MARMISE-415335 format. One line per field, with one value per residue: residue number from 1; residue in one letter; x, y, z of N, C-alpha, C in turn. Coordinates in Angstrom, 2 decimals, padded with zeros to 5 digits. Atoms other than C-alpha are relative to their C-alpha. Layout:
# MARMISE-415335
i: c(NUM ...) $
aa: c(A ...) $
neast: c(X ...) $
nnorth: c(Y ...) $
nup: c(Z ...) $
caeast: c(X ...) $
canorth: c(Y ...) $
caup: c(Z ...) $
ceast: c(X ...) $
cnorth: c(Y ...) $
cup: c(Z ...) $
***
This chain:
# MARMISE-415335
i: c(1 2 3 4 5 6 7 8 9 10 11 12 13 14 15 16 17 18 19 20 21 22 23 24 25 26 27 28 29 30 31 32 33 34 35 36 37 38 39 40 41 42 43 44 45 46 47 48 49 50 51 52 53 54 55 56 57 58 59 60 61 62 63 64 65 66 67 68 69 70 71 72 73 74 75 76 77 78 79 80 81 82 83 84 85 86 87 88 89 90 91 92 93 94 95 96 97 98 99 100 101 102 103 104 105 106 107 108 109 110 111 112 113 114 115 116 117 118 119 120 121 122 123 124 125 126 127 128 129) $
aa: c(M N Y L K S S L L L L A L A L F V A C S G D S I N Y A E K L E G K W E L S N V S A I L K A G Y G G N Y D F E A L N A G Y L K F N A N G S Y E S K I D Q L E N K G Q W E V A Q D G S F I Q L K A D S L P F D D K L K L R F E N E R S I F I Y N N G K E Y Q F K K L N) $
neast: c(-001.03 -000.80 -001.17 -001.19 -000.79 -000.52 -001.05 -001.24 -000.65 -000.67 -001.25 -001.01 -000.40 -000.88 -001.30 -000.87 -000.51 -001.02 -001.09 -000.61 -001.07 -000.90 -001.19 -001.23 -001.04 -001.44 -000.91 -000.14 -000.75 -001.35 -000.44 -000.77 -001.35 -000.12 -001.35 -000.23 000.12 -000.45 -001.28 -000.76 000.47 -000.69 -001.33 -000.05 000.27 -001.08 000.30 -000.35 -000.80 -001.13 000.35 -000.07 001.31 000.31 000.20 001.37 000.86 000.35 000.75 001.23 000.70 000.82 001.08 000.75 001.47 -000.07 -000.29 -001.43 -000.63 -001.54 -000.51 -001.43 -000.63 -001.52 -000.21 000.96 001.26 000.88 001.41 000.98 001.39 000.70 001.35 000.51 001.18 001.30 000.16 -001.17 -001.06 -001.32 -000.34 -000.96 -000.98 -000.84 -001.16 -000.33 -001.38 -000.53 000.85 001.01 001.40 000.58 001.20 -000.25 001.18 000.18 001.14 000.12 000.31 000.80 000.00 -001.40 -001.14 000.21 -000.92 -000.16 -000.68 -000.69 -000.61 000.23 -000.87 000.97 -000.50 000.98 -000.21 000.63 000.06 -000.62 000.97) $
nnorth: c(000.84 000.97 -000.82 -000.48 001.05 000.03 -001.01 000.40 001.26 -000.45 -000.73 001.01 000.86 -001.12 000.07 001.07 000.06 -000.97 000.13 001.23 -000.08 -000.90 000.55 -000.58 000.97 -000.43 000.37 -000.74 -001.27 000.21 000.25 -001.13 -000.09 -000.98 -000.43 -000.37 -001.56 -000.59 000.15 -000.71 000.23 001.26 -000.05 -000.52 000.96 001.03 001.50 000.26 001.06 -000.72 -000.93 -001.59 -000.65 000.41 001.32 000.07 -000.86 000.83 001.27 000.13 001.09 -000.02 000.92 000.64 000.60 001.40 000.35 000.01 -001.34 -000.19 -001.21 -000.24 -000.78 000.00 001.08 001.06 000.15 001.12 000.55 000.97 000.04 -000.68 000.22 -000.89 000.45 -000.78 -001.38 -000.87 -000.22 000.81 000.51 000.99 -000.16 001.11 -000.10 001.03 000.18 -000.37 000.74 -000.95 000.39 -000.73 -000.79 -001.22 -001.15 -000.94 -001.15 -001.01 -001.48 -000.50 000.92 000.20 000.28 001.15 000.24 001.41 -000.11 001.32 000.04 -001.31 -001.12 -000.47 -000.13 -000.45 000.05 -000.92 000.69 -000.62 -000.09) $
nup: c(-000.75 001.03 000.82 -000.65 000.11 001.26 000.22 -000.86 000.32 001.15 -000.47 -000.38 001.16 000.62 -000.67 000.07 001.52 000.16 -000.65 000.40 001.15 -000.40 -000.32 000.68 000.54 -000.51 001.13 001.42 -000.34 -000.19 001.06 000.48 -000.53 -001.18 -000.29 -001.28 000.07 -001.40 000.13 -000.86 -001.46 -000.36 -000.44 -001.39 -000.90 -000.08 000.36 001.44 000.21 000.48 001.28 000.12 000.56 001.59 000.40 -000.44 000.57 001.23 -000.29 000.41 000.09 000.91 -000.28 001.19 -000.17 -000.21 -001.23 -000.13 -000.15 000.14 -000.95 000.17 -000.58 000.47 000.95 -000.55 000.71 -000.55 000.47 -000.80 000.21 -000.99 -000.14 -000.85 -000.74 000.64 -000.71 000.21 -001.10 -000.01 001.13 000.00 001.13 -000.03 000.86 000.73 -000.30 -001.25 -001.07 -000.44 000.16 -001.17 000.00 -000.52 -000.10 000.99 000.02 001.19 -000.22 000.91 001.22 000.39 -001.38 -000.90 -001.08 -000.23 -001.32 -000.23 -001.25 -000.55 000.88 000.67 001.35 000.88 001.42 000.83 001.51 001.36 001.08) $
caeast: c(050.34 051.22 052.51 054.67 056.20 056.48 058.33 060.67 061.42 062.07 064.32 066.35 066.54 067.83 070.48 071.80 072.12 073.98 076.21 077.07 079.32 081.55 084.19 087.77 090.07 093.45 095.26 094.32 095.32 098.71 099.46 102.28 105.75 106.44 109.52 110.71 109.84 111.02 114.74 116.00 113.88 115.22 118.75 118.27 116.69 119.62 117.89 119.06 121.54 124.62 122.96 123.48 120.89 121.32 121.11 117.77 116.25 116.49 114.92 111.65 108.86 106.88 103.57 102.04 098.61 099.59 100.67 104.44 106.62 110.02 112.16 115.49 117.74 121.35 122.57 120.09 117.35 114.57 111.52 108.66 105.21 102.82 099.17 097.39 094.68 091.04 090.84 094.27 095.95 098.65 100.66 102.43 105.66 107.53 110.91 111.99 115.66 116.08 114.83 111.86 108.48 106.70 103.28 103.77 101.44 100.20 098.44 097.12 097.49 095.95 095.79 099.53 101.08 101.42 103.25 104.73 105.90 108.56 109.99 108.62 110.32 108.07 108.75 106.81 106.31 105.02 103.40 105.25 102.56) $
canorth: c(081.20 078.90 081.87 083.03 079.48 079.34 082.58 081.56 078.19 080.13 082.57 079.75 077.89 081.07 081.57 078.13 078.28 081.60 080.46 077.02 078.24 080.20 077.55 078.59 076.47 076.79 074.64 076.70 080.04 078.39 077.36 079.67 080.97 082.54 084.52 084.83 088.27 088.57 088.14 090.69 089.83 086.16 087.03 089.41 086.64 084.40 081.60 082.01 079.37 079.88 081.85 085.66 088.21 087.46 083.80 084.09 086.85 084.74 081.88 080.60 078.10 077.06 075.10 073.09 072.20 068.56 068.74 068.96 071.60 073.18 075.25 076.95 078.63 079.53 076.42 074.16 072.99 070.57 068.98 067.12 066.87 069.17 069.03 071.78 071.32 071.84 074.73 076.19 075.96 073.27 072.50 069.16 069.16 065.91 066.41 064.06 064.30 065.46 063.83 066.34 065.20 067.93 069.29 072.88 075.69 077.92 081.23 083.30 087.03 087.87 086.55 087.32 086.68 083.62 082.74 079.22 078.36 075.68 074.92 078.24 080.28 082.49 082.54 085.03 084.65 086.95 085.62 086.37 085.21) $
caup: c(129.41 126.51 124.52 127.21 127.34 123.75 123.53 126.46 124.81 121.31 123.07 124.69 121.41 119.88 122.36 122.31 118.45 118.52 121.16 119.73 116.83 119.22 119.79 119.06 116.95 118.83 116.29 113.27 115.51 116.18 112.50 111.04 111.91 115.29 116.39 119.88 121.04 124.78 123.97 126.28 129.23 128.92 128.85 131.73 133.61 132.85 131.24 127.49 128.04 125.99 123.17 122.55 121.61 117.89 117.96 120.17 118.44 115.03 116.72 115.64 115.83 112.99 113.47 110.39 109.67 109.56 113.12 112.51 113.72 112.96 115.43 115.08 117.42 116.17 114.64 116.66 114.24 115.19 113.94 115.46 116.20 118.08 119.49 121.29 124.07 122.87 125.40 124.15 127.52 126.84 123.93 123.48 121.64 120.74 119.15 116.48 117.22 120.72 123.92 124.32 124.78 126.96 127.78 128.16 129.50 126.67 126.71 123.96 124.42 121.29 117.60 117.09 120.79 122.55 125.89 126.30 129.84 130.31 133.88 135.09 132.41 130.29 126.37 124.27 120.53 117.98 114.67 111.49 109.15) $
ceast: c(000.77 000.73 001.18 001.10 000.55 001.17 001.21 000.80 000.77 001.12 001.17 000.65 001.14 001.38 000.85 000.49 001.00 001.10 000.93 001.00 001.11 001.30 001.08 000.84 001.41 001.11 000.11 000.59 001.52 000.88 000.77 001.34 000.01 001.48 -000.02 000.20 000.28 001.50 000.73 -000.20 000.60 001.34 000.15 -000.40 000.93 -000.26 -000.10 001.05 001.32 -000.21 -000.01 -001.32 -000.34 -000.51 -001.76 -000.93 -000.18 -000.78 -001.57 -000.57 -001.01 -000.98 -000.71 -001.18 000.05 000.44 001.67 000.47 001.37 000.61 001.62 000.53 001.55 000.17 -000.86 -001.30 -000.62 -001.26 -000.62 -001.38 -000.65 -001.62 -000.23 -001.32 -001.23 -000.34 001.13 000.83 001.17 000.26 001.07 000.97 001.03 000.93 000.22 001.45 000.60 -000.78 -000.76 -001.23 -000.78 -001.32 000.22 -001.12 000.01 -000.92 000.07 -000.26 -001.06 000.11 001.64 001.03 -000.51 001.30 000.27 000.83 000.57 000.93 000.14 000.67 -001.08 000.75 -001.16 000.33 -000.98 -000.17 000.43 -001.04 -001.16) $
cnorth: c(-000.84 000.95 000.53 -001.39 -000.22 000.96 -000.34 -001.20 000.66 001.05 -000.98 -000.73 001.02 000.43 -001.12 -000.23 000.97 -000.35 -001.29 000.01 000.76 -000.72 000.42 -001.19 000.23 -000.55 000.83 001.66 -000.15 -000.19 001.44 -000.02 001.00 000.32 000.25 001.30 000.55 -000.26 000.59 -000.38 -001.54 -000.02 000.83 -000.74 -001.20 -001.32 -000.01 -001.03 000.62 000.84 001.43 000.57 -000.38 -001.13 -000.08 000.81 -000.63 -001.03 -000.12 -001.33 000.08 -001.24 -000.30 -000.49 -001.43 -000.35 -000.35 001.26 000.20 001.02 000.10 001.24 -000.18 -001.09 -001.28 -000.04 -001.14 -000.15 -001.00 000.23 001.00 -000.23 001.10 -000.48 000.45 001.47 001.07 000.33 -000.68 -000.16 -001.49 000.17 -001.16 000.08 -001.55 -000.64 000.07 -000.55 000.96 -000.40 000.56 000.51 001.32 001.04 000.78 001.29 001.04 001.30 000.65 -000.87 -000.16 -000.10 -000.96 000.21 -001.51 000.04 -001.49 000.12 001.42 001.16 000.21 000.33 000.65 -000.08 000.96 -000.70 000.71 -000.03 -000.84) $
cup: c(-000.91 -000.96 000.53 -000.05 -001.34 -000.40 000.64 -000.69 -001.60 000.35 000.53 -001.08 -000.82 000.52 -000.21 -001.30 -000.12 000.78 -000.45 -000.90 000.58 000.63 -000.63 -000.38 000.28 -001.12 -001.04 000.51 000.09 -001.57 -000.46 000.55 001.06 000.49 001.61 000.29 001.41 000.32 001.23 001.51 000.35 000.23 001.41 001.33 000.25 -000.68 -001.72 -000.27 -000.62 -001.28 000.39 -000.59 -001.44 -000.28 000.66 -000.73 -001.53 000.33 -000.35 000.17 -001.12 000.07 -001.33 -000.06 000.19 001.16 000.21 000.35 -000.35 000.90 -000.35 001.09 -000.09 -000.84 000.27 -000.91 000.54 -000.59 001.02 -000.24 001.12 000.03 001.06 000.71 -000.67 000.52 -000.19 001.25 000.08 -001.52 000.30 -001.12 000.19 -001.14 -000.63 000.37 001.29 001.08 000.80 -000.42 001.18 -000.39 000.55 000.03 -001.08 000.32 -001.09 000.53 -000.82 -001.39 -000.42 001.08 000.54 001.06 000.21 001.45 000.11 001.29 000.56 -000.59 -001.06 -001.49 -000.63 -001.32 -000.75 -001.29 -001.01 -001.09 000.31) $
***
């Protein structure tokens, strides 16, 4: 009986140790430059604002390791700070020069594709680097 208890205890300990290193660092996953990839869908849905295909298609978000970000759509460039929720479900973007400080829903499709949701609108980004 003691042998069975010892075996079960060792098995439980082994499973605990094996699973404890599985946490995902979403901040590291976001670091890098991302381009807007669902431009046609955005324009078709009518929420591209005054931007045309070329302007939106050249748009990007760049998340730096120090918690800063850069973005550009057409001539509108912006910088600010970003922070991602530990579970990767939200991203907080706070602009330096625009009145924008929002917590936005975030979904990772895979290592190179994310979705950011703002006011019910879906923006898909593909990682460039």
